[in-house]
KEKE-3310 file (N, C-alpha, C; in steps of 0.2 Angstrom, whole numbers, plus 5000, padded with zeros to 4 digits):
npx = (5136:5123:5115:5117:5110:5096:5093:5093:5084:5072:5074:5070:5059:5055:5056:5047:5035:5033:5034:5023:5013:5006:5001:4991:4983:4976:4983:4988:4985:4987:4979:4980:4982:4995:5005:5021:5024:5031:5042:5037:5039:5040:5027:5011:5006:4993:4996:5001:5006:5014:5026:5023:5020:5013:5006:5013:5024:5035:5039:5035:5034:5032:5030:5026:5019:5013:5007:5007:5007:5001:4986:4972:4961:4955:4954:4951:4957:4966:4986:4988:4981:4975:4979:4991:5004:5018:5031:5030:5028:5030:5026:5028:5019:5029:5041:5034:5031:5046:5054:5046:5049:5064:5065:5063:5069:5079:5078:5070:5056:5040:5030:5016:5009:5001:4993:4984:4984:4970:4975:4972:4959:4948:4946:4958:4968:4966:4969:4982:4987:4983:4990:5002:5000:4998:5009:5019:5012:5010:5025:5034:5030:5025:5022:5017:5014:4999:4992:4978:4975:4958:4951:4938:4926:4930:4927:4920:4924:4940:4939:4936:4945:4957:4955:4954:4968:4976:4978:4971:4959:4954:4943:4942:4933:4935:4929:4915:4900:4889:4887:4897:4907:4901:4909:4921:4925:4921:4920:4922:4908:4897:4891:4900:4912:4907:4902:4913:4916:4904:4906:4918:4911:4904:4912:4918:4910:4904:4914:4916:4907:4907:4916:4913:4902:4911:4923:4934:4936:4946:4959:4958:4961:4960:4947:4949:4958:4960:4948:4943:4946:4944:4945:4943:4942:4948:4940:4942:4931:4912:4906:4901:4906:4899:4892:4902:4905:4894:4892:4903:4896:4889:4897:4904:4893:4886:4895:4903:4917:4934:4942:4938:4946:4952:4959:4967:4965:4976:4984:4984:4978:4977:4961:4956:4949:4957:4970:4978:4980:4969:4973:4970:4956:4956:4958:4951:4939:4946:4944:4933:4929:4933:4926:4915:4918:4922:4916:4904:4894:4885:4881:4874:4875:4887:4884:4877:4861:4863:4877:4885:4897:4913:4918:4933:4939:4941:4939:4930:4921:4921:4917:4903:4898:4900:4885:4878:4878:4865:4868:4879:4886:4894:4891:4905:4907:4896:4890:4887:4900:4896:4892:4903:4911:4907:4912:4922:4940:4939:4945:4945:4954:4955:4941:4937:4947:4941:4929:4932:4940:4932:4923:4932:4934:4928:4928:4936:4942:4957:4960:4959:4969:4981:4979:4980:4970:4967:4962:4961:4951:4942:4938:4928:4916:4913:4906:4914:4907:4899:4905:4912:4926:4930:4921:4910:4902:4891:4889:4891:4896:4905:4912:4917:4928:4937:4940:4946:4959:4974:4985:4985:4989:4982:4990:4994:4985:4973:4966:4955)
npy = (4876:4871:4879:4889:4895:4891:4900:4911:4908:4910:4925:4928:4926:4936:4945:4947:4945:4952:4965:4963:4966:4979:4984:4984:4993:4993:4995:5004:5003:4997:4998:4994:4988:4978:4972:4966:4950:4938:4927:4925:4934:4953:4966:4974:4989:5005:5016:5012:5003:5000:5004:5020:5035:5040:5051:5056:5058:5046:5036:5020:5000:4986:4969:4967:4958:4944:4929:4920:4925:4920:4914:4911:4916:4929:4940:4957:4971:4970:4967:4955:4945:4931:4928:4938:4943:4940:4938:4923:4919:4909:4907:4897:4889:4888:4897:4909:4915:4910:4920:4934:4932:4930:4942:4953:4952:4956:4970:4975:4976:4979:4972:4961:4960:4951:4942:4935:4928:4919:4902:4888:4885:4896:4888:4882:4892:4898:4890:4888:4901:4903:4892:4897:4908:4903:4892:4905:4913:4904:4894:4902:4910:4925:4938:4951:4962:4956:4959:4952:4947:4940:4926:4926:4920:4907:4896:4895:4893:4893:4906:4911:4906:4911:4924:4921:4921:4932:4952:4961:4959:4956:4958:4962:4972:4977:4982:4992:4988:4974:4976:4980:4969:4959:4962:4966:4955:4943:4929:4931:4934:4947:4941:4932:4941:4949:4940:4934:4946:4948:4935:4940:4951:4946:4938:4946:4952:4943:4940:4952:4951:4937:4942:4952:4947:4935:4931:4924:4926:4932:4929:4920:4920:4934:4940:4947:4959:4974:4975:4975:4980:4987:4989:4997:5000:5014:5022:5012:5008:5015:5019:5034:5046:5047:5036:5025:5032:5033:5019:5014:5022:5013:5002:5005:5006:4994:4985:4989:4991:4997:5004:5010:5010:5018:5015:5024:5017:5007:5009:4993:4984:4981:4983:4992:5009:5018:5031:5035:5035:5042:5052:5062:5063:5050:5055:5066:5057:5050:5060:5065:5053:5054:5063:5057:5051:5058:5070:5067:5069:5064:5052:5059:5071:5075:5079:5087:5087:5089:5085:5069:5068:5072:5089:5090:5103:5110:5105:5093:5096:5113:5113:5108:5117:5127:5126:5127:5139:5147:5141:5148:5163:5155:5161:5162:5160:5155:5145:5127:5112:5103:5110:5120:5113:5109:5122:5127:5124:5123:5112:5095:5097:5111:5116:5112:5118:5128:5126:5128:5138:5148:5148:5154:5168:5179:5178:5183:5187:5187:5184:5168:5168:5167:5157:5145:5144:5139:5152:5155:5147:5148:5160:5166:5161:5163:5171:5183:5188:5195:5201:5200:5194:5198:5206:5205:5198:5185:5174:5160:5163:5175:5168:5154:5155:5158:5147:5139:5126:5131:5124:5112:5095:5081:5073:5078:5082:5091:5102:5100)
npz = (4947:4943:4953:4951:4940:4943:4950:4942:4934:4945:4945:4931:4929:4940:4937:4922:4928:4938:4933:4923:4933:4935:4929:4941:4952:4964:4977:4986:5001:5018:5030:5040:5055:5064:5079:5082:5084:5098:5089:5077:5062:5058:5054:5052:5046:5047:5039:5028:5012:4999:4981:4987:4991:5007:5018:5028:5022:5020:5011:5007:5002:4993:4987:4973:4966:4951:4952:4940:4922:4911:4903:4901:4898:4885:4887:4880:4884:4891:4895:4897:4892:4882:4869:4869:4864:4876:4887:4895:4911:4929:4943:4955:4973:4983:4979:4977:4991:4995:4989:4994:5008:5009:5002:5013:5023:5018:5020:5011:5004:5013:5015:5004:4987:4979:4964:4952:4935:4927:4926:4919:4929:4937:4951:4951:4952:4959:4973:4971:4974:4987:4994:4990:5002:5013:5014:5018:5029:5039:5036:5036:5044:5043:5047:5043:5033:5021:5003:4994:4978:4975:4963:4951:4947:4957:4970:4981:4996:4995:4992:5005:5014:5009:5015:5027:5029:5023:5024:5013:5004:4990:4973:4954:4946:4935:4922:4920:4915:4912:4897:4894:4897:4892:4880:4880:4888:4885:4892:4906:4919:4928:4940:4944:4948:4956:4969:4976:4983:4992:4998:5002:5013:5020:5026:5035:5043:5051:5058:5062:5070:5080:5085:5096:5103:5109:5121:5119:5105:5099:5100:5088:5070:5061:5049:5032:5037:5035:5025:5009:4990:4975:4955:4943:4924:4916:4901:4891:4890:4883:4894:4903:4917:4924:4927:4929:4942:4949:4953:4956:4970:4974:4977:4988:4997:4996:4998:5006:5004:5005:4997:4977:4966:4951:4935:4925:4907:4897:4880:4872:4864:4849:4842:4851:4853:4857:4860:4869:4886:4895:4908:4912:4914:4923:4934:4940:4944:4953:4962:4963:4970:4981:4987:4989:4998:5008:5009:5010:5000:4985:4970:4959:4965:4958:4944:4929:4923:4909:4905:4909:4911:4921:4924:4915:4917:4927:4945:4954:4964:4964:4952:4956:4965:4956:4949:4959:4963:4969:4984:4991:4995:5011:5028:5037:5051:5055:5047:5047:5050:5041:5030:5028:5023:5009:5002:4988:4991:5006:5017:5027:5036:5037:5038:5050:5060:5059:5064:5078:5082:5079:5092:5099:5093:5084:5067:5053:5036:5038:5051:5045:5035:5044:5049:5041:5032:5012:5003:4988:4982:4991:4994:4986:4990:5003:5019:5028:5045:5038:5027:5012:5003:4991:4980:4968:4955:4960:4949:4936:4924:4927:4941:4937:4927:4936:4942:4937:4935:4924:4926:4929:4924:4928:4934:4945:4965:4964:4979:4988)
capx = (5134:5116:5110:5115:5106:5090:5093:5092:5077:5066:5076:5069:5053:5055:5055:5042:5028:5034:5030:5016:5007:5010:4995:4983:4980:4972:4986:4987:4989:4985:4973:4977:4989:4996:5008:5026:5025:5038:5040:5033:5042:5036:5022:5007:5002:4989:4999:4999:5010:5017:5029:5020:5021:5012:5004:5019:5029:5037:5041:5033:5038:5029:5031:5020:5020:5007:5008:5009:5005:5000:4979:4963:4954:4956:4951:4953:4958:4974:4991:4991:4976:4980:4982:4993:5010:5021:5033:5027:5029:5023:5029:5027:5017:5036:5042:5033:5034:5054:5052:5044:5053:5071:5066:5060:5073:5085:5073:5068:5046:5037:5023:5016:5004:4997:4987:4986:4979:4969:4978:4968:4951:4950:4947:4965:4972:4965:4972:4990:4986:4980:4994:5007:5000:4997:5016:5021:5011:5013:5029:5039:5028:5028:5016:5017:5005:4999:4983:4977:4969:4956:4949:4933:4923:4933:4922:4916:4928:4945:4938:4937:4952:4961:4951:4960:4977:4979:4972:4966:4957:4948:4943:4946:4926:4937:4923:4909:4893:4889:4886:4905:4912:4900:4909:4928:4928:4916:4924:4920:4898:4895:4890:4906:4915:4902:4900:4917:4915:4895:4910:4923:4908:4901:4917:4922:4905:4905:4918:4915:4897:4911:4923:4910:4898:4914:4930:4941:4937:4952:4963:4956:4963:4958:4943:4952:4956:4960:4942:4940:4945:4943:4948:4940:4947:4942:4943:4943:4923:4910:4903:4900:4907:4890:4888:4909:4906:4885:4893:4907:4893:4882:4898:4905:4886:4883:4900:4908:4925:4936:4943:4937:4954:4950:4964:4966:4969:4983:4983:4990:4976:4976:4956:4950:4950:4961:4978:4982:4982:4966:4974:4966:4950:4954:4962:4946:4937:4947:4943:4925:4927:4935:4920:4910:4920:4925:4912:4894:4894:4879:4885:4871:4874:4892:4884:4871:4859:4867:4883:4887:4906:4916:4923:4942:4943:4939:4938:4922:4919:4923:4910:4899:4899:4897:4881:4875:4878:4862:4869:4884:4890:4890:4895:4910:4906:4889:4891:4889:4905:4897:4891:4908:4913:4906:4912:4929:4947:4940:4944:4942:4955:4949:4933:4939:4952:4939:4923:4935:4942:4927:4919:4934:4931:4922:4932:4940:4950:4966:4960:4958:4975:4983:4975:4984:4965:4968:4958:4962:4945:4934:4935:4920:4909:4913:4908:4916:4906:4893:4910:4915:4934:4932:4916:4910:4892:4891:4886:4893:4901:4912:4916:4920:4934:4945:4943:4950:4967:4978:4990:4980:4989:4981:4994:4993:4980:4971:4964:4944)
capy = (4882:4872:4883:4897:4893:4890:4909:4915:4906:4915:4930:4931:4923:4942:4952:4945:4944:4960:4968:4960:4967:4987:4989:4984:5001:4993:4991:5009:5007:4994:4999:4987:4988:4973:4972:4963:4943:4932:4919:4929:4939:4957:4966:4978:4998:5005:5021:5008:4998:5000:5008:5025:5039:5040:5060:5059:5059:5042:5031:5014:4997:4981:4965:4968:4950:4939:4922:4919:4929:4913:4917:4904:4921:4932:4949:4962:4974:4965:4965:4946:4941:4923:4929:4943:4939:4942:4933:4920:4917:4906:4904:4890:4893:4888:4904:4916:4914:4913:4928:4938:4932:4934:4950:4956:4951:4961:4974:4979:4976:4978:4967:4958:4960:4942:4943:4929:4929:4914:4898:4880:4887:4899:4886:4880:4896:4900:4884:4890:4909:4901:4890:4902:4912:4899:4893:4911:4914:4897:4889:4906:4914:4932:4944:4957:4965:4954:4957:4946:4945:4934:4927:4927:4911:4903:4894:4902:4892:4895:4915:4913:4902:4919:4928:4922:4921:4941:4958:4965:4953:4960:4957:4968:4973:4980:4985:4993:4985:4968:4975:4980:4963:4954:4962:4964:4950:4936:4923:4932:4938:4950:4937:4924:4943:4950:4932:4937:4951:4946:4932:4947:4957:4943:4935:4951:4955:4936:4939:4958:4948:4934:4949:4958:4940:4931:4934:4922:4925:4938:4923:4916:4924:4939:4941:4953:4966:4980:4974:4974:4984:4984:4991:4996:5004:5019:5024:5004:5008:5021:5021:5040:5049:5045:5028:5024:5037:5028:5012:5014:5022:5008:4996:5006:5003:4988:4978:4990:4992:5001:5010:5008:5011:5020:5016:5025:5010:5010:5006:4987:4980:4989:4984:4997:5014:5023:5032:5039:5035:5047:5051:5070:5059:5046:5059:5068:5053:5047:5067:5065:5044:5058:5069:5050:5045:5060:5075:5068:5069:5059:5053:5059:5079:5080:5076:5089:5080:5092:5081:5066:5065:5077:5093:5093:5109:5109:5096:5092:5099:5117:5112:5106:5127:5135:5125:5127:5146:5149:5141:5155:5165:5156:5164:5156:5162:5151:5140:5120:5109:5101:5115:5122:5106:5111:5126:5124:5127:5120:5103:5095:5099:5118:5118:5108:5124:5138:5126:5128:5145:5154:5145:5160:5173:5181:5175:5188:5186:5190:5177:5163:5167:5164:5147:5142:5144:5140:5155:5153:5144:5148:5169:5167:5158:5163:5178:5184:5191:5195:5204:5195:5195:5201:5209:5201:5196:5176:5170:5155:5164:5176:5162:5148:5155:5161:5143:5134:5126:5128:5121:5104:5090:5075:5068:5079:5081:5096:5104:5099)
capz = (4943:4944:4958:4949:4933:4944:4951:4937:4931:4946:4941:4927:4931:4943:4931:4919:4933:4941:4926:4925:4937:4936:4929:4946:4955:4969:4985:4988:5006:5018:5033:5045:5061:5067:5081:5081:5091:5098:5086:5071:5056:5056:5058:5049:5047:5043:5035:5018:5009:4991:4982:4986:4997:5017:5021:5032:5015:5022:5004:5007:4996:4992:4983:4972:4957:4951:4953:4933:4919:4908:4908:4897:4894:4880:4888:4874:4887:4898:4891:4898:4888:4879:4863:4868:4861:4877:4888:4900:4915:4932:4948:4962:4976:4987:4976:4980:4998:4999:4988:4997:5014:5006:5000:5018:5027:5016:5020:5002:5006:5019:5012:4998:4985:4976:4961:4945:4930:4929:4922:4920:4930:4942:4958:4953:4952:4967:4976:4971:4979:4993:4995:4993:5007:5018:5017:5020:5036:5042:5039:5038:5053:5039:5053:5040:5028:5013:5000:4987:4973:4973:4956:4947:4949:4960:4977:4990:5004:4994:4995:5013:5015:5006:5018:5033:5029:5019:5028:5011:4999:4982:4966:4951:4943:4928:4918:4922:4916:4909:4891:4891:4901:4886:4874:4880:4892:4887:4898:4913:4921:4935:4946:4946:4949:4962:4971:4979:4983:4993:5002:5009:5016:5025:5030:5038:5048:5054:5062:5068:5075:5085:5092:5101:5106:5110:5120:5115:5097:5100:5099:5082:5064:5057:5042:5030:5044:5031:5019:5002:4988:4968:4952:4937:4920:4914:4893:4889:4887:4881:4900:4905:4921:4929:4926:4936:4951:4951:4951:4964:4975:4976:4978:4992:5001:4996:5000:5011:4999:5005:4990:4972:4962:4944:4930:4913:4898:4893:4874:4870:4857:4841:4840:4853:4849:4862:4857:4877:4892:4900:4915:4917:4918:4933:4942:4940:4948:4962:4967:4965:4974:4985:4989:4991:5003:5017:5010:5009:4993:4982:4965:4957:4962:4953:4937:4927:4917:4902:4904:4911:4912:4926:4921:4916:4919:4938:4951:4956:4969:4963:4947:4959:4968:4950:4947:4966:4967:4977:4992:4993:5001:5018:5033:5041:5058:5059:5044:5051:5049:5035:5024:5027:5020:5004:4998:4988:4993:5013:5016:5034:5042:5037:5042:5059:5062:5058:5068:5084:5082:5080:5098:5107:5093:5079:5063:5046:5033:5040:5053:5042:5033:5051:5052:5033:5027:5006:5002:4982:4979:4995:4992:4984:4991:5010:5019:5035:5049:5033:5024:5006:5000:4981:4978:4960:4951:4960:4941:4932:4918:4931:4945:4934:4924:4940:4948:4931:4934:4921:4926:4932:4922:4931:4938:4955:4968:4966:4983:4985)
cpx = (5125:5111:5109:5111:5098:5089:5092:5087:5072:5066:5071:5063:5048:5051:5051:5037:5030:5032:5024:5008:5006:5004:4989:4988:4980:4976:4989:4991:4987:4980:4973:4984:4990:5006:5014:5026:5032:5035:5040:5042:5037:5030:5016:5006:5000:4989:4999:5007:5010:5022:5024:5021:5015:5010:5009:5024:5034:5037:5039:5034:5033:5030:5025:5019:5012:5009:5012:5006:5001:4991:4975:4960:4959:4951:4951:4956:4965:4979:4990:4983:4980:4980:4988:4998:5017:5026:5029:5028:5025:5027:5028:5024:5026:5040:5041:5037:5041:5057:5054:5049:5062:5072:5063:5065:5079:5082:5070:5061:5046:5030:5023:5008:5002:4993:4987:4982:4977:4972:4974:4958:4953:4948:4955:4968:4971:4967:4978:4990:4985:4984:5000:5005:5001:5006:5019:5018:5012:5019:5035:5035:5028:5020:5014:5009:5002:4989:4986:4972:4964:4954:4942:4929:4926:4928:4924:4922:4934:4945:4940:4944:4959:4962:4954:4968:4980:4975:4969:4964:4950:4950:4943:4935:4930:4933:4917:4902:4892:4892:4895:4910:4909:4907:4916:4931:4924:4914:4920:4910:4902:4894:4896:4910:4912:4901:4907:4917:4909:4900:4914:4917:4907:4903:4918:4917:4903:4910:4919:4908:4902:4915:4918:4906:4904:4922:4934:4942:4943:4959:4960:4960:4958:4953:4946:4951:4955:4954:4946:4941:4943:4944:4943:4944:4943:4946:4943:4934:4921:4907:4903:4901:4900:4890:4894:4907:4898:4889:4898:4903:4890:4888:4902:4898:4886:4886:4903:4915:4928:4940:4938:4945:4951:4956:4963:4969:4971:4984:4986:4986:4973:4968:4949:4953:4951:4969:4982:4980:4975:4965:4972:4959:4948:4957:4956:4943:4938:4946:4936:4924:4927:4931:4915:4912:4922:4922:4906:4892:4890:4883:4880:4872:4881:4889:4877:4867:4858:4873:4885:4894:4906:4920:4931:4946:4944:4937:4932:4919:4918:4915:4903:4896:4896:4889:4879:4876:4873:4863:4875:4882:4888:4895:4899:4913:4898:4887:4893:4896:4902:4895:4898:4914:4913:4910:4926:4935:4947:4939:4942:4944:4953:4945:4933:4939:4946:4932:4926:4938:4936:4920:4924:4933:4929:4929:4933:4945:4958:4964:4961:4965:4980:4983:4979:4977:4968:4962:4959:4956:4939:4933:4930:4914:4910:4908:4912:4915:4898:4900:4911:4924:4935:4922:4914:4904:4894:4887:4892:4899:4905:4915:4919:4926:4940:4945:4945:4958:4970:4983:4991:4984:4986:4982:4995:4988:4976:4967:4956:4941)
cpy = (4880:4876:4889:4900:4895:4897:4912:4915:4911:4920:4934:4931:4932:4946:4951:4947:4952:4967:4967:4963:4974:4989:4987:4987:5000:4990:4998:5009:5000:4993:4994:4990:4982:4974:4967:4957:4941:4928:4921:4933:4945:4959:4972:4983:5000:5009:5019:5008:4997:5004:5016:5031:5041:5049:5061:5060:5054:5038:5025:5007:4991:4978:4963:4963:4946:4932:4917:4923:4927:4913:4913:4910:4926:4939:4954:4967:4973:4961:4957:4941:4936:4925:4936:4943:4944:4937:4932:4917:4913:4904:4898:4894:4898:4897:4909:4916:4916:4919:4932:4937:4934:4941:4954:4954:4956:4969:4982:4981:4978:4972:4965:4959:4955:4943:4936:4930:4920:4908:4888:4884:4890:4895:4883:4886:4900:4895:4887:4898:4905:4897:4892:4906:4909:4898:4899:4914:4908:4892:4895:4912:4921:4933:4951:4958:4960:4956:4954:4946:4939:4931:4925:4920:4905:4901:4897:4901:4894:4904:4917:4912:4909:4924:4929:4923:4930:4946:4960:4959:4957:4958:4963:4964:4975:4983:4988:4993:4980:4969:4975:4974:4959:4956:4961:4957:4944:4929:4925:4937:4943:4946:4934:4934:4950:4946:4935:4940:4949:4941:4935:4949:4951:4939:4941:4953:4948:4938:4946:4954:4945:4937:4951:4951:4939:4933:4932:4921:4928:4933:4920:4921:4930:4939:4944:4959:4972:4979:4971:4981:4981:4991:4990:5006:5007:5021:5017:5007:5013:5026:5030:5043:5047:5038:5025:5028:5031:5022:5010:5016:5015:5002:4998:5006:4996:4982:4980:4992:4996:5010:5006:5012:5012:5018:5016:5019:5013:5004:5000:4982:4988:4989:4988:5001:5019:5026:5035:5037:5041:5048:5057:5064:5054:5052:5064:5064:5050:5054:5067:5058:5049:5060:5062:5050:5048:5067:5075:5072:5063:5059:5059:5070:5081:5080:5081:5084:5083:5088:5078:5064:5074:5082:5091:5100:5111:5106:5099:5095:5108:5117:5114:5114:5128:5133:5126:5133:5151:5147:5141:5160:5161:5158:5161:5154:5158:5146:5130:5119:5104:5107:5121:5119:5108:5117:5124:5125:5124:5114:5102:5097:5106:5121:5114:5114:5130:5134:5127:5133:5148:5153:5152:5166:5173:5180:5181:5185:5184:5182:5169:5163:5164:5159:5145:5140:5145:5144:5156:5155:5147:5156:5170:5166:5157:5172:5178:5189:5196:5201:5199:5199:5199:5205:5209:5196:5187:5175:5167:5159:5169:5171:5157:5150:5156:5151:5138:5134:5127:5126:5112:5099:5081:5072:5072:5081:5088:5097:5104:5103)
cpz = (4941:4948:4956:4943:4936:4948:4947:4931:4937:4946:4934:4927:4936:4940:4927:4925:4939:4938:4924:4928:4938:4933:4934:4950:4962:4973:4987:4995:5012:5026:5038:5049:5064:5070:5083:5087:5092:5093:5077:5066:5056:5058:5050:5050:5046:5039:5026:5018:5002:4990:4982:4991:5003:5016:5023:5028:5015:5012:5008:5004:4998:4989:4979:4963:4956:4950:4946:4930:4911:4909:4901:4895:4892:4882:4883:4879:4891:4895:4891:4896:4883:4875:4861:4866:4868:4882:4895:4906:4924:4937:4953:4970:4983:4984:4977:4989:5000:4997:4993:5005:5014:5007:5006:5023:5024:5016:5011:5004:5013:5021:5007:4999:4981:4973:4955:4940:4928:4923:4925:4922:4936:4949:4957:4954:4961:4974:4976:4973:4988:4996:4997:5001:5012:5022:5019:5029:5041:5044:5040:5042:5051:5044:5049:5036:5021:5010:4993:4985:4973:4965:4954:4948:4953:4966:4980:4998:5000:4996:5006:5017:5016:5012:5025:5034:5027:5025:5022:5007:4995:4976:4963:4947:4933:4924:4919:4920:4911:4900:4890:4893:4896:4881:4873:4884:4890:4890:4904:4914:4927:4941:4949:4948:4955:4967:4976:4984:4991:4999:5009:5012:5020:5029:5036:5042:5049:5058:5066:5076:5079:5090:5095:5105:5112:5111:5118:5108:5096:5097:5094:5075:5061:5051:5038:5037:5039:5024:5012:4999:4980:4962:4945:4933:4916:4908:4886:4885:4886:4889:4901:4914:4926:4932:4932:4941:4953:4956:4957:4970:4979:4980:4987:4999:5001:4997:5004:5009:5005:5003:4986:4969:4954:4940:4924:4909:4896:4888:4872:4866:4852:4838:4845:4852:4853:4858:4864:4882:4896:4905:4920:4921:4925:4937:4942:4944:4949:4964:4969:4968:4982:4989:4994:4996:5011:5015:5010:5005:4990:4975:4960:4958:4962:4948:4939:4922:4908:4900:4911:4912:4914:4921:4921:4916:4924:4939:4951:4959:4969:4957:4948:4961:4962:4948:4953:4967:4970:4984:4994:4993:5004:5021:5038:5048:5059:5053:5049:5049:5043:5030:5024:5021:5012:4999:4997:4989:5003:5014:5022:5039:5043:5041:5049:5062:5061:5064:5076:5086:5084:5088:5102:5102:5086:5073:5056:5043:5035:5045:5048:5037:5039:5050:5046:5029:5018:5006:4993:4979:4984:4997:4992:4984:4999:5010:5026:5040:5042:5026:5017:5004:4994:4980:4968:4960:4953:4955:4939:4927:4921:4937:4941:4932:4930:4943:4942:4933:4929:4916:4929:4924:4922:4933:4947:4957:4969:4975:4983:4992)
residu = (UNK:UNK:UNK:UNK:UNK:UNK:UNK:UNK:UNK:UNK:UNK:UNK:UNK:UNK:UNK:UNK:UNK:UNK:UNK:UNK:UNK:UNK:UNK:UNK:UNK:UNK:UNK:UNK:UNK:UNK:UNK:UNK:UNK:UNK:UNK:UNK:UNK:UNK:UNK:UNK:UNK:UNK:UNK:UNK:UNK:UNK:UNK:UNK:UNK:UNK:UNK:UNK:UNK:UNK:UNK:UNK:UNK:UNK:UNK:UNK:UNK:UNK:UNK:UNK:UNK:UNK:UNK:UNK:UNK:UNK:UNK:UNK:UNK:UNK:UNK:UNK:UNK:UNK:UNK:UNK:UNK:UNK:UNK:UNK:UNK:UNK:UNK:UNK:UNK:UNK:UNK:UNK:UNK:UNK:UNK:UNK:UNK:UNK:UNK:UNK:UNK:UNK:UNK:UNK:UNK:UNK:UNK:UNK:UNK:UNK:UNK:UNK:UNK:UNK:UNK:UNK:UNK:UNK:UNK:UNK:UNK:UNK:UNK:UNK:UNK:UNK:UNK:UNK:UNK:UNK:UNK:UNK:UNK:UNK:UNK:UNK:UNK:UNK:UNK:UNK:UNK:UNK:UNK:UNK:UNK:UNK:UNK:UNK:UNK:UNK:UNK:UNK:UNK:UNK:UNK:UNK:UNK:UNK:UNK:UNK:UNK:UNK:UNK:UNK:UNK:UNK:UNK:UNK:UNK:UNK:UNK:UNK:UNK:UNK:UNK:UNK:UNK:UNK:UNK:UNK:UNK:UNK:UNK:UNK:UNK:UNK:UNK:UNK:UNK:UNK:UNK:UNK:UNK:UNK:UNK:UNK:UNK:UNK:UNK:UNK:UNK:UNK:UNK:UNK:UNK:UNK:UNK:UNK:UNK:UNK:UNK:UNK:UNK:UNK:UNK:UNK:UNK:UNK:UNK:UNK:UNK:UNK:UNK:UNK:UNK:UNK:UNK:UNK:UNK:UNK:UNK:UNK:UNK:UNK:UNK:UNK:UNK:UNK:UNK:UNK:UNK:UNK:UNK:UNK:UNK:UNK:UNK:UNK:UNK:UNK:UNK:UNK:UNK:UNK:UNK:UNK:UNK:UNK:UNK:UNK:UNK:UNK:UNK:UNK:UNK:UNK:UNK:UNK:UNK:UNK:UNK:UNK:UNK:UNK:UNK:UNK:UNK:UNK:UNK:UNK:UNK:UNK:UNK:UNK:UNK:UNK:UNK:UNK:UNK:UNK:UNK:UNK:UNK:UNK:UNK:UNK:UNK:UNK:UNK:UNK:UNK:UNK:UNK:UNK:UNK:UNK:UNK:UNK:UNK:UNK:UNK:UNK:UNK:UNK:UNK:UNK:UNK:UNK:UNK:UNK:UNK:UNK:UNK:UNK:UNK:UNK:UNK:UNK:UNK:UNK:UNK:UNK:UNK:UNK:UNK:UNK:UNK:UNK:UNK:UNK:UNK:UNK:UNK:UNK:UNK:UNK:UNK:UNK:UNK:UNK:UNK:UNK:UNK:UNK:UNK:UNK:UNK:UNK:UNK:UNK:UNK:UNK:UNK:UNK:UNK:UNK:UNK:UNK:UNK:UNK:UNK:UNK:UNK:UNK:UNK:UNK:UNK:UNK:UNK:UNK:UNK:UNK:UNK:UNK:UNK:UNK:UNK:UNK:UNK:UNK:UNK:UNK:UNK:UNK:UNK:UNK:UNK:UNK:UNK:UNK:UNK:UNK:UNK:UNK:UNK:UNK:UNK:UNK:UNK:UNK:UNK:UNK:UNK:UNK:UNK:UNK)
# end
């Protein structure tokens, strides 16, 4: 009977702490390959680990939990804040490790995402997180994917220990400015949030340097081989999209982040003026982020002086094109790869197909269709051997209505 009660207690904790972790979105992919090896349990694959779908259609899974939701902070935007009336629970490091291994052995999960509220102090919380990871790695010899969220304000040495045990290490910025932090999370500071990012960046750089200089370094533990990421809450504070996207651009450049995640604020505090999560705005920010990372855009290009927020009526790439019609149309038989990427509807794969195909034959619109280049948007911005697909004036008031996707609800990824 005692064993049954203990198991029920752990399951009760799991229900509470798995539910509390759902607001952290920064765990969509591992970005790291690690082959299986003798004497170890599991492996890691770069295509991604979480309850999501990969590009090839596979559903992938992750044990996503908090170590505890008992928090000493009272951040107004957080459901786990000190003053919030929610059920509380706390895992021991041993319980986290055992749950991870038992779930993996039953083929329920492929890895672990571990975060935590701040219990007692940042250092104490970080010590517990590191202890849990150490048990998983060293006691159970788990070789699979682990993503850990660091605690702002924790000692640099603890951050480095976490980096040697986890595949990805991250810290949530949460709010886009120091002013918003002071207003909604006065117990946190910008410096305490950015310091772990700097520590992880330096640890990754140091590890790469060691690998390039010393052959024996390959046998040493990797440091956060899948890099680091962060999360920004959208809608809890008045910052514009321009401010948020510029911040993301700076983080990619300065800290070499793998991803910046955007989380639509879910109202849970009556003192904050929000009635519904801004899901479409979150969606547009992800599209803008994609343009920064893969299409060569700069944050300043995506916004006009008149409007510092992304259009909700069309995706950022279309909006940029409408505001820069002097750069169009482009001739698909001559435009370079970078220029083709700026055409709405033409993504990386289509641009690569065009560049490869035109080396053999001159392309026309029929050829583009056979290559499965989507012309729904692109047709207004390109010519094939000097010919247009549809003769319309290339004016904002004419082109813009044709690019608006009225079916877009913010849940689906529009073609960029």
